[in-house]
N, C-alpha and C positions, 0 to 999 in steps of 0.2 A: 505492498499500499507507501501511495506517495505520502510525503511530508504535510502538499494539502490536501486533497483530493473533495471536487466536486462534482458528486453521481446526478441526474442527469436534471439538475435542477430549468424549472420554469418559475417562470412569471407574466403573470396576468396582471393589466391596470384596464382602470373601462369598462365597457359592457359586455354581457356576455358575448361568447363570439368574433373578438375582437382578438387579431392579432398577437400570439405572446409576447414580450420582450426579451426573452430568456427560454429561446426555447431544448426544454430537452437536457441545458449541454453538462455537459463531463468534461472533466478535463484532474489532467494529475499536475502536482508543483511536486517538485526537488524542495533537501532541504536547502536555504544557501542560493537557492536557482534566483534569478533575476526575469522574470515576465512580468512580458508588455503584450497587452490590452490591446489592440489595433485594429480600429477600423472610424467608420460613418461616426457622424453622432446621430444616436436611436438607435445604436446601433446595439446597447447593453454593454456595454462598460461598465458605468461607476458604475449601472443596479447591480454587478456582480459585484462589485469594490462592500454597495450597501450590505447585499444580503450574508457579506460576509462579516461585517462588523456590526452587523444585528439589528439597522437603522430600515431593513426595508425585510418583513416576509418574506418568505419563501412558499408556492404552492407546493409546490411539486417538489420529490428531490429529495439530498440531502448534502451535508457543507459539512465535510472533516477536517478539523486540522488537531497534525500528532495523533492520530489513531482519535482522538475524545470528537467529539458531535457538536457540532454549534448550532444546527437547525433549530432548537428549542429550545439554549439556553442563553440569559439576559446578558443587552451587550455588555457589560464593567465585566464581563466577567469572562469574552473573550480573550483575553491578554493580546487585540488588536492592533498596534496602532494606524492614524488616517492622519495623513496629509492630503488639504482640501485645495486647490487650484486660489482661494480666501485665503489668507499668511492666517487671520481669526487666529491673531496674538492677541491678550490680556495691555489693551493698550494706561491703565492705570499699575503695568509693572514695568521692571526694566527687566534686563533681557535674560539679568541674572533670574529673573525671579518666576518670569513666560518658563523657561527649564529644568523651573527647580517645582515647580507647582506642581504637574503630576506626581512626582516621587515622596512629597507633602501628602496629596491624599490613599496614597500609598502608607506612609506610618515608615516612612525611611526614615532610619536616625541624619541630626542631623551634618552631625559629623562626614556622615557619606554619600548625604547633601550634595554637600559641603566638592568631596570627592570626585562623583559620577559630574557637576554641572560642571567643571572643570575640567575633565576630559572633552566633557560634552564641546565646547566651545573652544580650546582648542583646535581641535578635529577643523572647526570650519572657521579658526583663526581668525575667531569672535572675542577673543579673553580683552582684549582692548576696550570691546562695545561691551560688557557688564553691568557697569553701568549706566547706560539707555537707556529711554524708551524706543516705542516701536519705532516715532512718528518722526524719530531722528535717524533712522535709519533707513538705507533705499531695498525697493524693492526688493532685489537679491539680499542681501541680507538680510531681511526682513524673513524674504523664504526658507534662507537657514538655518535659524531659531524657530521658524514653527516644524523644521524636517528632526533637528537634534532632541527638541522636546518631545517629538514622539520615538526616538531612537531612544532617547534615558532613561524611560521604564521597562526595556530589554525585552518591547514583549516580542512574543513567537513570529510573528509573519506582520511589515511593515505593508501600508497600502498608499497607493497615490496618485489619488484624482489632475488628472493634469495642472500637476503644478509648476511647471514653469508659461503655461499659454500667456501668465499677467503679460510679461517680461519681453524688453527692446532681446535683438535678435542674438547681440553678440553678447549682454546677461545668461540667454536660456544655451550658446557653445559652453560657456564655461562652467553655470552651474548644473549640467547633466557628467559633465566630466568627472565634474567633482562628490556628485552625489555617488557614480556609477562605484568612486574614489574611496566612498566613506564606507558604503552598498559591502564591498566588497573585503575593507579591511577588518571589517566590525561581523563578518559571514553571514548577516538578514538577507533570508529570505523575502526577496521583495516581488508585491504583486503593480502593475505600471500603468496606469493609462492616458495614453494621447490620440490625438491623428493623428502628429506630426511620423512619416513617416521613417527622415532624416535622427530624430529620437528615439525610436526602438531600434532603428536599426545601426548606430552605433555605442545602445547604451547594457541592450540585450543577450541577457546566455538566451532563451529563447522567446519569439512571434508568439502570438497569436490572433491571427487574423478574424476581427467576427462580423459576422452578417446576420442583418438583421435574427440577432439572439441566438447566433450559434454560428460553429468557431468556424469559420470556411477552410484556413490551412495552421498547420503547428508546427514548426521547425524551427531548425538554429538558423538567426538574420542574411545568413548565405545561402540555404536552401530556400529559404525565402523569397530570397532575389533575383536567385539563378534559375531556377525551379520552380513558377508560379503552375499550381495546379489546375486555376479552373479560372477564366475570364476575366473576374470578379478582383480575384487576387493580380492579377497583370496588370487591369490596370488603376489600382488603388493601388499597389507599392512601387514599381516602374516605370511610369509612361508608356509600357510597354505599347506595342502598334502590335492592337487583335485581329487577324487575320481569318474567315470564314473559309473551311476546307473549297470550300472554288475558288475564294481569290489567293490562295495556299497556288492552287492548280494552274491558275492566268498565270501565275509571276512563272513555277517552274515549269510547265507545255505541258500539254495533255498524253504525254505516252507518260511522264512520270505523277501524274494521276491516276495511271490507267492501271498500272500497276500495282496499285496502294499502298502508295508514300502519302499522302496525306488519305489515312481512312478517319484520324482521331478531328471530332468536331469543329476543331478551331487552333489554332498557333498565333505564340509570343514573338515576341523579338521585341527585343530591346534597342531605346534611340540608336545606345552606341552602338553594338554593333550590325550598324551599318556601314556603310562605307563610304562617301561621300567624293567623285570627282566632276573633272568634266566631259561634256560627253564625247567629245572631241576625241578626250584617253582612249574610249571602246567602244563600241559597234552599238549600233543603235540598236531598238527593239526590247521585249525582252527573253532571258534565251538560259538555258540551265548547262554552264560550264565546268562541262563532267574531269576535264584539267585539271582545274583548282575545287573540286567538289561544291561549289555555290551558286547563285541566283543570280542575273547582274541585270538589270530596269533602267530604261532611262523618263525621262521626267521632266517636267517643272517644277524649282522653287517661286514657295503661293507667297512662302514668308519663313524672314530670319530676323532670330528674338537674341537678343543679348544677355546670358544670365551670369553676370559673371565671370569666371574662369570660362565659362559651356558658351556658346552658340548652336540654337538648336532651330534648326529649318523642318517646314513642314514644305517636304513635297507633292506634286501632284503626278501620280503613276497613271493613266490609264481614268481610271471611277476613286483611283482610291488616295490618298492621305496618307501618304508613309512620314513617322516621324526620325531624324538623326540629330544625332550631340554631335561635336565639335566640338575641340578646344580651340578656344578664339583667341582672332586675327586684328589682325590691323583691316580698316572697314578695303582700303582697297588690293587685300588677298580674301573679300565674304566672296561668294556666291551671293549676290543681290534676286528678287527676287525678277522671275521671270526667264531668268535664265536658266537653260536648257542641260542638265546632271547628269551621270552615270551612279548608282545605285546600287552596292553588291553587299549584298548576302553570305556571307557561308553557312551553311547544311542545318551543320552541329549546335547556329544559335537561332532555332526552327522551334523553341519549345512547341510541343503536344501540345492539347489541356482536355482535360473531363468534360467532359456532357455540353 
């Protein structure tokens, strides 16, 4: 049995017959693991955390933590920590007092409280801020205090519900590395909720892609990114090009289709797996290049968007729109809208999808 076990968990809101927010969801989390629940708004991520914390009851199924059934247990007895998007610090308490609050509620001796708070503030490099009030801190500093306030009571499970979404991009990048460092240093089993792909990919031991109350795919960041199983996961996690079997046959040629190469219903191709060059560098038209085991297509650039270090192109190939990512380049070396280009994709970069 896993350290955290969800077994057939369902939750319904609203009128009878409404779609479940959680739909017979099952998942195991190992001790010390950092597992991220990733998905669009309304897919059930936050509801699942609230069910573990006891803030929301479940209608069907069981939740276990370290072998103990939490399903009907009072929230204060569950020994779980929760960090929300809103920092929820006590404004009339100093940083020290905020971190010490939960320890006092547990009746911990004063000397032990002092040692624990000192250690927590050292972990987040805020020892010098111990006497300040929350309103004197930046958003990132407040979120760090909220994190260690929950960690100080040494919960069996730490849960974080989009804790970085209210912060600017630079602070988010800094804090996600810090949260991961603290989690690994303390060996804290963690459930982390986000709708941000980059956060999930950089912080997690394992990612669960959620869709309509179910887990669509569960795997390591590399597995999720490189081998999506469904069209939903492919579109959500990596801006994949998702092509139907007929569209792939149009690229690969009728001979490939009749040979059964395109038996799956759809295929996914990462933007960075599509290589682009001037149409003058290769023959026109779509063809299978058997010598290099790749497909090549000719098309017209319809859009070019600068994304920092990347340029994202949209290329029209017949009735298809193909997205490709290239390293940023000076304007003089970019393909302008209207340019005729050649696209090349290796066969093994075309990932077959289920369903």
